[in-house]
N, CA, C and O atoms as a MOPAC input file, in Angstrom:
PM7 MOZYME 1SCF
protein

 N     11.36100 1    -6.73100 1     7.14400 1
 C     10.61500 1    -7.71700 1     7.88500 1
 C      9.21100 1    -7.20800 1     8.21500 1
 O      8.22100 1    -7.90400 1     7.99100 1
 N      9.13800 1    -5.99600 1     8.74700 1
 C      7.82800 1    -5.48200 1     9.13600 1
 C      6.94000 1    -5.23100 1     7.91800 1
 O      5.72000 1    -5.37600 1     8.00300 1
 N      7.54000 1    -4.85400 1     6.78600 1
 C      6.71100 1    -4.63900 1     5.59900 1
 C      6.11900 1    -5.96300 1     5.11600 1
 O      5.01000 1    -5.99300 1     4.58200 1
 N      6.84900 1    -7.04100 1     5.30300 1
 C      6.32400 1    -8.34600 1     4.92200 1
 C      5.13400 1    -8.72500 1     5.80400 1
 O      4.14300 1    -9.26500 1     5.31300 1
 N      5.23100 1    -8.45000 1     7.07800 1
 C      4.13000 1    -8.74400 1     7.99900 1
 C      2.90100 1    -7.91100 1     7.63900 1
 O      1.78000 1    -8.42000 1     7.62800 1
 N      3.11700 1    -6.63600 1     7.34600 1
 C      2.00400 1    -5.75500 1     6.96500 1
 C      1.34400 1    -6.25800 1     5.69300 1
 O      0.11700 1    -6.25700 1     5.58800 1
 N      2.14100 1    -6.68600 1     4.72800 1
 C      1.58800 1    -7.18600 1     3.47300 1
 C      0.78900 1    -8.46600 1     3.69200 1
 O     -0.26800 1    -8.65200 1     3.08800 1
 N      1.29200 1    -9.35000 1     4.55600 1
 C      0.56600 1   -10.58800 1     4.84300 1
 C     -0.75200 1   -10.31000 1     5.56200 1
 O     -1.77300 1   -10.92400 1     5.25000 1
 N     -0.73200 1    -9.39400 1     6.51500 1
 C     -1.95900 1    -9.04800 1     7.24200 1
 C     -2.98400 1    -8.42900 1     6.29600 1
 O     -4.16400 1    -8.77800 1     6.34700 1
 N     -2.54400 1    -7.51800 1     5.43700 1
 C     -3.47500 1    -6.89200 1     4.48600 1
 C     -4.02600 1    -7.91800 1     3.50100 1
 O     -5.19900 1    -7.85600 1     3.13400 1
 N     -3.19500 1    -8.85400 1     3.07400 1
 C     -3.67700 1    -9.91400 1     2.19100 1
 C     -4.69800 1   -10.80100 1     2.86700 1
 O     -5.69200 1   -11.19200 1     2.25500 1
 N     -4.45600 1   -11.12300 1     4.14000 1
 C     -5.41500 1   -11.94800 1     4.88300 1
 C     -6.73500 1   -11.20200 1     5.09600 1
 O     -7.80600 1   -11.79800 1     4.98700 1
 N     -6.66200 1    -9.90000 1     5.40000 1
 C     -7.88600 1    -9.11200 1     5.56700 1
 C     -8.66100 1    -9.00600 1     4.25600 1
 O     -9.89000 1    -9.06700 1     4.25200 1
 N     -7.94500 1    -8.84900 1     3.14900 1
 C     -8.61500 1    -8.80000 1     1.85000 1
 C     -9.30000 1   -10.13400 1     1.54600 1
 O    -10.43300 1   -10.16000 1     1.06600 1
 N     -8.60800 1   -11.23700 1     1.82800 1
 C     -9.20300 1   -12.55000 1     1.58400 1
 C    -10.44600 1   -12.75700 1     2.45500 1
 O    -11.44100 1   -13.31900 1     1.99700 1
 N    -10.38600 1   -12.30300 1     3.70600 1
 C    -11.55400 1   -12.42000 1     4.58800 1
 C    -12.71800 1   -11.58000 1     4.07800 1
 O    -13.87300 1   -11.99800 1     4.15600 1
 N    -12.41000 1   -10.39100 1     3.55400 1
 C    -13.46100 1    -9.52700 1     3.00800 1
 C    -14.11500 1   -10.17500 1     1.79000 1
 O    -15.33700 1   -10.14300 1     1.64900 1
 N    -13.30800 1   -10.76000 1     0.91500 1
 C    -13.84100 1   -11.40700 1    -0.28700 1
 C    -14.66900 1   -12.63500 1     0.09800 1
 O    -15.75300 1   -12.85100 1    -0.44300 1
 N    -14.16000 1   -13.43200 1     1.02700 1
 C    -14.92600 1   -14.61100 1     1.45300 1
 C    -16.23700 1   -14.21100 1     2.12600 1
 O    -17.25000 1   -14.89400 1     1.97600 1
 N    -16.21500 1   -13.11200 1     2.86200 1
 C    -17.44100 1   -12.61400 1     3.47400 1
 C    -18.44900 1   -12.15500 1     2.44200 1
 O    -19.65200 1   -12.35900 1     2.60600 1
 N    -17.96100 1   -11.53300 1     1.37500 1
 C    -18.87100 1   -11.09700 1     0.30800 1
 C    -19.45600 1   -12.28300 1    -0.44200 1
 O    -20.60800 1   -12.24600 1    -0.87400 1
 N    -18.65200 1   -13.34300 1    -0.59600 1
 C    -19.15300 1   -14.52800 1    -1.29900 1
 C    -20.15900 1   -15.27500 1    -0.43600 1
 O    -21.19900 1   -15.71500 1    -0.92600 1
 N    -19.84700 1   -15.41800 1     0.85400 1
 C    -20.73800 1   -16.16200 1     1.75000 1
 C    -22.04300 1   -15.41300 1     2.02500 1
 O    -23.11800 1   -16.01400 1     2.04300 1
 N    -21.94300 1   -14.10900 1     2.23800 1
 C    -23.11800 1   -13.28400 1     2.51900 1
 C    -23.08900 1   -12.07400 1     1.59800 1
 O    -22.56500 1   -11.02700 1     1.97800 1
 N    -23.64300 1   -12.19700 1     0.39100 1
 C    -23.59600 1   -11.07900 1    -0.55900 1
 C    -24.31100 1    -9.84700 1     0.00500 1
 O    -25.25500 1    -9.97200 1     0.78500 1
 N    -23.85100 1    -8.65700 1    -0.39900 1
 C    -24.48100 1    -7.43400 1     0.09700 1
 C    -25.93700 1    -7.34000 1    -0.35100 1
 O    -26.32600 1    -7.86300 1    -1.39500 1
 N    -26.72900 1    -6.65400 1     0.47800 1
 C    -28.16900 1    -6.55300 1     0.21800 1
 C    -28.48100 1    -5.67800 1    -0.99400 1
 O    -29.41900 1    -5.96100 1    -1.74000 1
 N    -27.70800 1    -4.63000 1    -1.19100 1
 C    -27.96500 1    -3.74500 1    -2.33200 1
 C    -26.63700 1    -3.25600 1    -2.91700 1
 O    -25.55900 1    -3.58300 1    -2.42100 1
 N    -26.74900 1    -2.47000 1    -3.97700 1
 C    -25.56000 1    -2.02500 1    -4.69900 1
 C    -24.68300 1    -1.10400 1    -3.86400 1
 O    -23.45700 1    -1.18400 1    -3.93800 1
 N    -25.29000 1    -0.24000 1    -3.08000 1
 C    -24.48000 1     0.70900 1    -2.30300 1
 C    -23.65900 1    -0.00200 1    -1.23600 1
 O    -22.54200 1     0.42500 1    -0.94100 1
 N    -24.18100 1    -1.07300 1    -0.65000 1
 C    -23.38100 1    -1.84900 1     0.29700 1
 C    -22.20800 1    -2.50200 1    -0.40900 1
 O    -21.09900 1    -2.52700 1     0.12500 1
 N    -22.43300 1    -3.02000 1    -1.58000 1
 C    -21.35500 1    -3.65100 1    -2.34500 1
 C    -20.28400 1    -2.65000 1    -2.72800 1
 O    -19.09300 1    -2.94800 1    -2.64200 1
 N    -20.69900 1    -1.45800 1    -3.15300 1
 C    -19.71800 1    -0.42300 1    -3.50300 1
 C    -18.97000 1     0.05800 1    -2.26700 1
 O    -17.78500 1     0.38300 1    -2.34600 1
 N    -19.64500 1     0.10400 1    -1.13900 1
 C    -18.99100 1     0.49900 1     0.10000 1
 C    -17.94500 1    -0.50000 1     0.56000 1
 O    -16.99500 1    -0.13500 1     1.25200 1
 N    -18.11600 1    -1.76000 1     0.17900 1
 C    -17.13000 1    -2.77800 1     0.53100 1
 C    -15.96700 1    -2.79500 1    -0.45500 1
 O    -14.89900 1    -3.31900 1    -0.14000 1
 N    -16.16400 1    -2.22600 1    -1.64500 1
 C    -15.09100 1    -2.23300 1    -2.64100 1
 C    -13.94000 1    -1.30300 1    -2.27100 1
 O    -12.78100 1    -1.63000 1    -2.52600 1
 N    -14.23500 1    -0.16800 1    -1.68400 1
 C    -13.18600 1     0.79900 1    -1.37900 1
 C    -12.16000 1     0.25800 1    -0.38200 1
 O    -10.96700 1     0.28900 1    -0.68300 1
 N    -12.57100 1    -0.23900 1     0.79600 1
 C    -11.55500 1    -0.80300 1     1.69000 1
 C    -10.87600 1    -2.02800 1     1.09800 1
 O     -9.69700 1    -2.27000 1     1.35700 1
 N    -11.61100 1    -2.80300 1     0.30500 1
 C    -10.99800 1    -3.96700 1    -0.34100 1
 C     -9.91700 1    -3.55700 1    -1.33000 1
 O     -8.87300 1    -4.20500 1    -1.41800 1
 N    -10.16300 1    -2.48500 1    -2.07200 1
 C     -9.16400 1    -1.99600 1    -3.01800 1
 C     -7.92600 1    -1.47800 1    -2.28700 1
 O     -6.80000 1    -1.71200 1    -2.72800 1
 N     -8.12800 1    -0.78200 1    -1.18100 1
 C     -6.98500 1    -0.30100 1    -0.40300 1
 C     -6.16900 1    -1.46100 1     0.14700 1
 O     -4.94000 1    -1.44700 1     0.07700 1
 N     -6.84500 1    -2.46000 1     0.69200 1
 C     -6.13200 1    -3.60800 1     1.25300 1
 C     -5.37000 1    -4.37000 1     0.17900 1
 O     -4.22400 1    -4.76700 1     0.39000 1
 N     -6.00200 1    -4.57500 1    -0.96900 1
 C     -5.33100 1    -5.29900 1    -2.04800 1
 C     -4.13700 1    -4.51800 1    -2.56600 1
 O     -3.08300 1    -5.10000 1    -2.82300 1
 N     -4.28400 1    -3.21600 1    -2.72400 1
 C     -3.18000 1    -2.38400 1    -3.19000 1
 C     -2.01900 1    -2.43800 1    -2.21000 1
 O     -0.86700 1    -2.57200 1    -2.62100 1
 N     -2.30600 1    -2.33700 1    -0.93500 1
 C     -1.26300 1    -2.36300 1     0.08400 1
 C     -0.60800 1    -3.73300 1     0.15100 1
 O      0.60000 1    -3.83300 1     0.36300 1
 N     -1.40100 1    -4.80100 1    -0.03000 1
 C     -0.84500 1    -6.14900 1     0.02200 1
 C      0.05900 1    -6.42100 1    -1.17200 1
 O      1.06400 1    -7.11900 1    -1.03600 1
 N     -0.27900 1    -5.88300 1    -2.33400 1
 C      0.52500 1    -6.13900 1    -3.52600 1
 C      1.75800 1    -5.24800 1    -3.61200 1
 O      2.84200 1    -5.71900 1    -3.95800 1
 N      1.59900 1    -3.97300 1    -3.30100 1
 C      2.70000 1    -3.02600 1    -3.48500 1
 C      3.53500 1    -2.81100 1    -2.23800 1
 O      4.71200 1    -2.46300 1    -2.32800 1
 N      2.93300 1    -3.01700 1    -1.07300 1
 C      3.66500 1    -2.81800 1     0.16500 1
 C      3.67000 1    -1.36100 1     0.58000 1
 O      3.23200 1    -0.48900 1    -0.17200 1
 N      4.16400 1    -1.10100 1     1.76900 1
 C      4.19900 1     0.27800 1     2.26500 1
 C      5.35500 1     1.05500 1     1.64100 1
 O      6.51300 1     0.86200 1     2.01100 1
 N      5.04400 1     1.90400 1     0.72300 1
 C      6.07900 1     2.74300 1     0.10400 1
 C      6.13900 1     4.06300 1     0.82700 1
 O      5.12200 1     4.57300 1     1.29800 1
 N      7.32100 1     4.61200 1     0.91200 1
 C      7.45800 1     5.87600 1     1.63900 1
 C      6.85100 1     7.02900 1     0.86300 1
 O      6.09000 1     7.82100 1     1.41900 1
 N      7.17300 1     7.12700 1    -0.39000 1
 C      6.63200 1     8.21200 1    -1.19500 1
 C      6.60300 1     7.77700 1    -2.64900 1
 O      7.55700 1     7.17800 1    -3.14500 1
 N      5.52500 1     8.07400 1    -3.32000 1
 C      5.42800 1     7.74600 1    -4.73800 1
 C      6.10800 1     8.83800 1    -5.55600 1
 O      6.72500 1     8.54900 1    -6.58100 1
 N      6.00200 1    10.08400 1    -5.11400 1
 C      6.58700 1    11.20900 1    -5.83500 1
 C      8.05700 1    11.32300 1    -5.44600 1
 O      8.39500 1    11.41100 1    -4.26600 1
 N      8.90900 1    11.32100 1    -6.43800 1
 C     10.33800 1    11.43000 1    -6.18600 1
 C     10.68500 1    12.85700 1    -5.76200 1
 O     10.14800 1    13.82600 1    -6.30000 1
 N     11.58300 1    12.96800 1    -4.79700 1
 C     11.99100 1    14.27800 1    -4.31300 1
 C     13.07500 1    14.82000 1    -5.23400 1
 O     14.02400 1    14.10900 1    -5.56700 1
 N     12.93700 1    16.07400 1    -5.64600 1
 C     13.94600 1    16.69100 1    -6.49900 1
 C     15.17400 1    17.02600 1    -5.66500 1
 O     15.05500 1    17.44500 1    -4.51400 1
 N     16.32700 1    16.84500 1    -6.23500 1
 C     17.55600 1    17.17800 1    -5.53800 1
 C     17.84700 1    18.66200 1    -5.72900 1
 O     17.79700 1    19.19100 1    -6.83900 1
 N     18.14200 1    19.29000 1    -4.65100 1
 C     18.48800 1    20.70500 1    -4.69800 1
 C     19.96300 1    20.89400 1    -4.99000 1
 O     20.69700 1    19.91200 1    -5.09600 1
 N     20.42100 1    22.14300 1    -5.12500 1
 C     21.83600 1    22.38200 1    -5.41800 1
 C     22.75400 1    21.89100 1    -4.29000 1
 O     23.87800 1    21.46600 1    -4.55900 1
 N     22.30000 1    21.94200 1    -3.05300 1
 C     23.13600 1    21.47800 1    -1.94600 1
 C     23.29700 1    19.95800 1    -1.99100 1
 O     24.36600 1    19.43800 1    -1.67200 1
 N     22.24500 1    19.24900 1    -2.38500 1
 C     22.32000 1    17.79400 1    -2.46800 1
 C     23.25400 1    17.34600 1    -3.58600 1
 O     24.00000 1    16.38400 1    -3.40800 1
 N     23.23100 1    18.02100 1    -4.73200 1
 C     24.08100 1    17.61300 1    -5.84500 1
 C     25.54400 1    17.93000 1    -5.54400 1
 O     26.43200 1    17.20100 1    -5.98300 1
 N     25.80500 1    18.99800 1    -4.80700 1
 C     27.18700 1    19.31400 1    -4.44500 1
 C     27.74000 1    18.26600 1    -3.47900 1
 O     28.90500 1    17.88100 1    -3.57600 1
 N     26.91100 1    17.81200 1    -2.55800 1
 C     27.34900 1    16.76700 1    -1.63300 1
 C     27.59900 1    15.46600 1    -2.36300 1
 O     28.54300 1    14.74100 1    -2.05100 1
 N     26.75000 1    15.16900 1    -3.33900 1
 C     26.88800 1    13.91700 1    -4.07000 1
 C     28.13900 1    13.90700 1    -4.93000 1
 O     28.70400 1    12.84200 1    -5.17700 1
 N     28.59400 1    15.08600 1    -5.40100 1
 C     29.76400 1    15.15900 1    -6.26300 1
 C     31.06200 1    15.00500 1    -5.46800 1
 O     32.05900 1    14.52600 1    -6.01000 1
 N     31.06500 1    15.39700 1    -4.21100 1
 C     32.26500 1    15.30200 1    -3.40100 1
 C     32.50600 1    13.86400 1    -2.95500 1
 O     31.56200 1    13.13700 1    -2.64400 1
 N     33.78000 1    13.45700 1    -2.92500 1
 C     34.04600 1    12.12100 1    -2.39300 1
 C     33.87900 1    12.13300 1    -0.86900 1
 O     34.05100 1    13.17200 1    -0.23200 1
 N     33.54700 1    10.99000 1    -0.29500 1
 C     33.35300 1    10.95900 1     1.16900 1
 C     34.67200 1    11.21600 1     1.91000 1
 O     35.72800 1    10.80700 1     1.42700 1
 N     34.63500 1    11.87700 1     3.06100 1
 C     35.86600 1    12.15600 1     3.81100 1
 C     36.43800 1    10.86600 1     4.38800 1
 O     35.72000 1     9.90700 1     4.67100 1
 N     37.76900 1    10.88200 1     4.55300 1
 C     38.43700 1     9.67600 1     5.07200 1
 C     38.83900 1     9.86500 1     6.48900 1
 O     39.41300 1     8.95900 1     7.09300 1

């Protein structure tokens, strides 16, 4: 539920940023490039959502031994 709210808020902020750029274009190239970075972050977060980790954690020998055992009853 909360990830959906975060995605909607980031999407709305991205849309506001784009509409602001269309209504009042930046004065020079560096202002435009400065607006691209937060816009890219917002769009990425709105599309992909808050992920915990992109890099998968390797399982150690203790984790694989636990996974092989059946759960206790």
